Every structure is written in structure tokens, then in C-alpha cells.
Backbone as a ProteinNet text record, in pm:
[ID]
protein_1_A
[PRIMARY]
MPSLKRRSVMLAGLTGALLMVGAATAEATALRYYPVAPGVSLAVRTGPGTSYGIVRYLPVGAQVSIYCQTPGTTVTGTYGTSNIWDNISNGEFVADAYVKTGSDGYVASRCG
[TERTIARY]
11903.1	11794.7	11669.3	11612.5	11496.7	11381.4	11294.4	11176	11076.4	10976.3	10875.3	10799.3	10769.5	10696.2	10782.6	10907.2	10995.8	11013.2	11025.5	11034.2	10906	10788.1	10662.3	10655.5	10700.4	10701.1	10797	10917.8	11011	10958.8	10893.3	10834.4	10723	10637.3	10530.1	10589.2	10690.1	10755.4	10816.9	10881.6	10942.9	10833	10726.7	10614.1	10555.6	10537	10478.4	10573.1	10698.7	10796.2	10798.5	10790.3	10780.4	10656.1	10544.8	10420.6	10428.7	10491.1	10508.5	10594.6	10705.9	10791.9	10718.8	10640.2	10559.7	10462.2	10392.7	10296.6	10366.5	10484.4	10557.6	10598	10644.2	10686	10568.4	10450.7	10334.4	10292.1	10304.5	10267.8	10369.7	10498	10598.7	10583.2	10528	10514	10373.5	10287.7	10148.6	10151.3	10067.2	10059.9	9955.6	9979	9881.8	9813.1	9687.5	9612	9598.5	9624.6	9618.1	9510.6	9430.2	9323.9	9377.8	9319	9343	9260.7	9310.8	9245.8	9095.6	9011.2	8864.9	8833.6	8743.8	8695.5	8790.3	8899.5	9003.2	8996.3	8993.4	9007	9153.4	9240.9	9385.1	9439.6	9524.8	9588.3	9694.3	9693	9798.6	9883.6	10014.8	10105.8	10204.2	10272.9	10369.1	10501.4	10524	10649.6	10631.1	10732.6	10725.1	10733.3	10641.9	10641.8	10524.2	10498.9	10382.5	10412	10532.5	10564.6	10538.9	10512	10483.1	10336.2	10306.8	10172.5	10078.5	9950.7	9842.7	9791	9793.6	9748.5	9592.5	9551.3	9408.9	9390.9	9268.2	9238.6	9176.8	9220.7	9159.5	9024.7	8926.3	8800.1	8803.1	8713.6	8697.3	8675.3	8743.2	8727.7	8817.5	8906.8	8993.5	9096.8	9149.7	9258.8	9364.8	9493.4	9603.4	9695.9	9761.9	9871.2	10000.8	10098.9	10227.3	10332.6	10385.4	10490.2	10622.5	10649.6	10773.9	10750.8	10846.2	10840.9	10965.7	10956.5	11074.6	11058.6	11165.3	11156.4	11121.9	11055.4	11022	10978.7	10890	10842	10780.6	10810	10747.3	10602.7	10511.4	10368.3	10314.3	10221.3	10147.8	10006.1	9965.1	9836.9	9765	9667.3	9583.5	9666.4	9771.7	9849.4	9987	9997.5	10124.5	10195.4	10321	10409.2	10514.2	10531.2	10625	10676.9	10798.8	10853.3	10846.5	10778	10764.6	10648.5	10679.8	10581.7	10567.3	10443	10414	10390.3	10462.9	10440.2	10328.5	10215.5	10096.7	10072	10148.3	10138.2	10254.4	10277	10386.2	10372.7	10463.8	10462.3	10353.1	10300.4	10194.6	10235.9	10232.2	10271.8	10171.3	10155.2	10070.4	10149.4	10111.3	10178.3	10142.5	10242.1	10219.1	10145.3	10156.2	10088.9	9938.5	9883	9738.9	9703	9798.4	9772.9	9794.5	9696.7	9705.6	9786.3	9918.6	10005.4	10034	10000.8	10031.9	10171.3	10244.9	10384.5	10423.2	10514.8	10569.8	10686.1	10731.4	10842.9	10800.5	10899.1	10876.8	10813.3	10716.6	10648.1	10669.2	10738.9	10770.6	10914.7	10971.6	11107.3	11122.7	11241	11267.4	11260.7	11207.4	11203.1	11343.6	11374.6	11511.4	11532.3
5315.4	5315.4	5380.1	5482.1	5551.1	5462.1	5485	5404.3	5438.2	5352.3	5374.5	5502.6	5533.2	5651.5	5775.2	5769.3	5884.5	5903.3	5797.6	5808.9	5869.5	5835.6	5887.4	6039.7	6087	6226.5	6299.3	6243.3	6306.3	6317.8	6209.5	6213.1	6314.4	6325.1	6421.9	6558.9	6586.1	6720.4	6757	6659.7	6680.9	6705.8	6628.7	6643.6	6785.5	6831.1	6964.2	7070.6	7054.5	7154.8	7157.9	7044.3	7035.4	7102.2	7079.9	7144.5	7293.8	7347.2	7491.6	7546.2	7478.2	7522.8	7519.9	7413.6	7403.2	7518.3	7554.4	7663.8	7793.7	7815.7	7942	7948.5	7838.8	7832.5	7862.7	7802.9	7826.5	7971.3	8035.2	8178.6	8259.7	8224.7	8300.4	8288.3	8180.1	8159.7	8181.5	8241.2	8268.4	8356.3	8320.2	8396	8504.6	8607.3	8713.6	8693.4	8728.3	8714	8851.5	8858	8980.4	8964.3	9073.4	9066	9082.8	9004.7	9025.5	9147.6	9220	9340.2	9314.1	9411.4	9395.3	9373.5	9278.9	9247.8	9168.3	9120.1	9046.2	8899.1	8817.2	8671.3	8645.1	8629	8628.8	8491.2	8493.6	8370	8324.3	8198.4	8135.3	8058	8084.8	8023.7	7928.9	7844.2	7752.2	7809	7933.8	8003.7	8152.7	8227	8373.7	8449.5	8427.7	8501.7	8466.5	8548.5	8532.2	8417.9	8370.7	8263.3	8123.2	8118.9	7997.5	7963.9	7830.6	7783.4	7824.2	7836.8	7873.8	7744.1	7740.3	7626.4	7636.4	7758.3	7786.9	7934.1	7979	8118	8133.2	8236	8268.7	8338	8309.9	8376.2	8521.9	8601	8741.9	8745.2	8835.8	8851.7	8762.3	8690.2	8597	8670.5	8600.1	8651.3	8542.4	8586.6	8493.9	8514.1	8401.2	8410.1	8399	8477.5	8475.8	8407.2	8297.5	8222.1	8280.4	8329.8	8395.6	8474.7	8555.8	8637.9	8627.9	8644.1	8638.6	8728.3	8775.4	8854.3	8767.7	8826.5	8756.4	8853.6	8816.2	8905.9	9026.1	9143.6	9269	9272.7	9306.6	9311.1	9445.7	9502.7	9617.9	9573.5	9604.4	9560.4	9673.6	9636.1	9727.1	9814.7	9751	9817.7	9864.1	9891.5	9946.2	9843.3	9874	9792.3	9731.8	9597.1	9529.8	9402.7	9364.9	9235.6	9134.3	9164.5	9077.7	8974.8	8852	8743	8680	8653.5	8596.9	8443.9	8371.2	8227	8201.7	8151.1	8132.1	7986.1	7899.1	7755.7	7690.6	7562.7	7491.3	7495.6	7566.8	7571.9	7659.9	7751.7	7842	7989.2	8070.2	8206.1	8302.1	8423.9	8526.1	8660.7	8741.1	8869.3	8960.2	9015.6	9097.4	9227.8	9272	9392.2	9385	9268.2	9246.8	9210.7	9212	9177.3	9299.8	9334.8	9452.8	9419.4	9447.9	9422.2	9546.1	9664.7	9788.7	9834.8	9770	9805.7	9788.2	9873.4	9857.3	9756.5	9714.9	9623.1	9491.1	9417.4	9286.5	9291.9	9204.8	9196.7	9058.7	8971.2	8837.2	8808.5	8700.7	8663.5	8623.3	8632.6	8589.6	8436	8387.1	8239	8192.4	8076.7	8021.9	7938.6
15250.1	15153	15215.9	15156.3	15221.1	15228.1	15330.1	15340.7	15230.4	15209	15106.9	15131.6	15260.1	15294.6	15258.8	15291	15265.2	15110.1	15036.2	14884.3	14830.4	14884.3	14836.8	14863.4	14979.4	15016	14920.5	14895.7	14809.8	14665	14615.6	14485	14475.5	14575.2	14577.2	14572.3	14649.9	14652.1	14513.9	14451.8	14322.3	14215.7	14221.2	14127	14139.3	14261.8	14282.7	14231.5	14249.7	14200	14051.2	13984.9	13838.5	13783.9	13852.2	13809	13820.5	13924.7	13941.5	13830.2	13799.8	13689.5	13558.4	13531.7	13411.8	13394.8	13507.6	13501.8	13474.7	13531.6	13508.7	13363.5	13306.1	13168	13074.5	13102	13020.2	13023.2	13138.9	13147.8	13064.9	13072.1	13004.4	12853.4	12804.6	12660.5	12612.9	12697.6	12657.1	12536.5	12440.1	12313.4	12318.2	12246.7	12228	12095.2	12086	11961	11896.2	11761.3	11685.1	11579	11559.2	11458.8	11317.4	11231.4	11083.4	11042	10939.9	10890.8	10863.8	10902.5	10879.2	10731.3	10711.3	10575.3	10490.5	10552.1	10470.1	10505.9	10397.9	10414	10372.3	10471.7	10452.6	10410.3	10306	10259.7	10358	10393	10477.4	10384.3	10391.4	10296.7	10364.6	10284.1	10340.5	10376	10337.8	10365.1	10369.5	10396.3	10413.6	10281.4	10192.7	10068.7	9977.1	9883.7	9791.3	9689.9	9674.1	9584.6	9648.2	9779.1	9847.8	9823.7	9830.6	9810.5	9919.1	9883	9979.5	10042.2	10175.7	10252.1	10271	10307.1	10338.6	10349	10367.1	10387.3	10528.5	10596.5	10731.3	10701.4	10778.5	10756	10795.8	10742	10778.7	10925.4	10998.4	11145.4	11223.1	11158.8	11231.9	11318.2	11413.5	11499	11487.1	11494	11486.5	11605.2	11641.7	11741.7	11656.9	11694.3	11624.4	11706.7	11653.7	11723.6	11699.2	11576.5	11544.6	11414.6	11380.9	11258.2	11180.5	11047.5	10962	10841.1	10784.3	10663.8	10542.5	10443.4	10324	10216.2	10131.2	10023.4	10083.2	10025	10067.9	10012.9	10104	10073.3	10121.9	10037.3	10080.1	10119.5	10237.7	10288.5	10365.5	10436.7	10515.1	10615.4	10672.3	10773.7	10722	10595.8	10539.1	10449.7	10428	10343.8	10436.6	10425	10512.2	10445.9	10483.2	10441.9	10555.1	10663.9	10781.8	10757.3	10788.5	10777.5	10915.5	10949.2	11080.5	11074.9	11152.5	11157.7	11257.8	11207.8	11292.7	11332	11271.3	11302.8	11233.7	11255.1	11196.1	11041.5	10980.5	10831.7	10774.4	10853.2	10808.3	10836.5	10733.3	10741.9	10679.6	10740	10683.7	10674.5	10580.3	10565.2	10683.6	10749.8	10868.3	10826.8	10703.7	10657.5	10668.5	10693.5	10709	10852.9	10945.7	11084	11170.6	11255.2	11338.7	11465.3	11459.1	11572.3	11653	11597.2	11666.6	11650.1	11557.7	11535.9	11391.6	11342.7	11206.1	11206	11323	11336.6	11390	11438.5	11492.8	11628.6	11656.6	11785.7	11849.1	11778.5	11827.3	11790.3	11846.3	11814.6	11668	11620.5	11480	11474.6	11362.2	11341.4	11320.7	11378.2	11377.7	11263.4
[MASK]
++++++++++++++++++++++++++++++++++++++++++++++++++++++++++++++++++++++++++++++++++++++++++++++++++++++++++++++++

């Protein structure tokens, strides 16, 4: 049976290793923020389409982080026509056609 001192050193080493893994994971999942089209108060909906209910509106000048993206209703907006919807929070989606991602395609993983 290891001594108390030896167990403390082992625990400290394990804790440090877990903290380093946690920091690496946080860096790997760091989100990028994308600006909403200028002058637009964007509707946030409960799903990826215009038939879903509106939860709230993002204020003019808002930026969003995109957790994942999914196809939905096709929308024509400031940045073109697209059926891509951005998941910006749990159960909250915005039309990608109003978000400046710098791409006509997906910039995040597909929602599962």
C-alpha cells in the first residue's frame, strides 16, 4: 500500500495531467464569432426554418458563435440565398444567409 505522501504526489500528478488535457480540449473547441449583417435585427428561431417559432431577436451589430449547422428552409438574405441554419445556442437557430461567415457552404460541423 503506498504511503500517504506517495499517494499525494500521484494525485497531484494526475490532477495536473487532467488540467492540461482540459486546456487542450478547450482550445480545440474554441468558437469563432461571426457578425450578423449590418443593420439587421435577426430573428432567432427554435429550429432550422421560418416555420419555427421566434425565441428572440439579436440586436443590430450582434455577433454569433456557431456550434453546428444544419439544412432547413431556404432563405434569401444579405449574404445570398442558402438553406443553411446556424445553431447559436441550445435550441436556437439563425439563417446563415444573414451571418457573415466568409463562405457559401458549411463553416462548422453538421448538427447531429
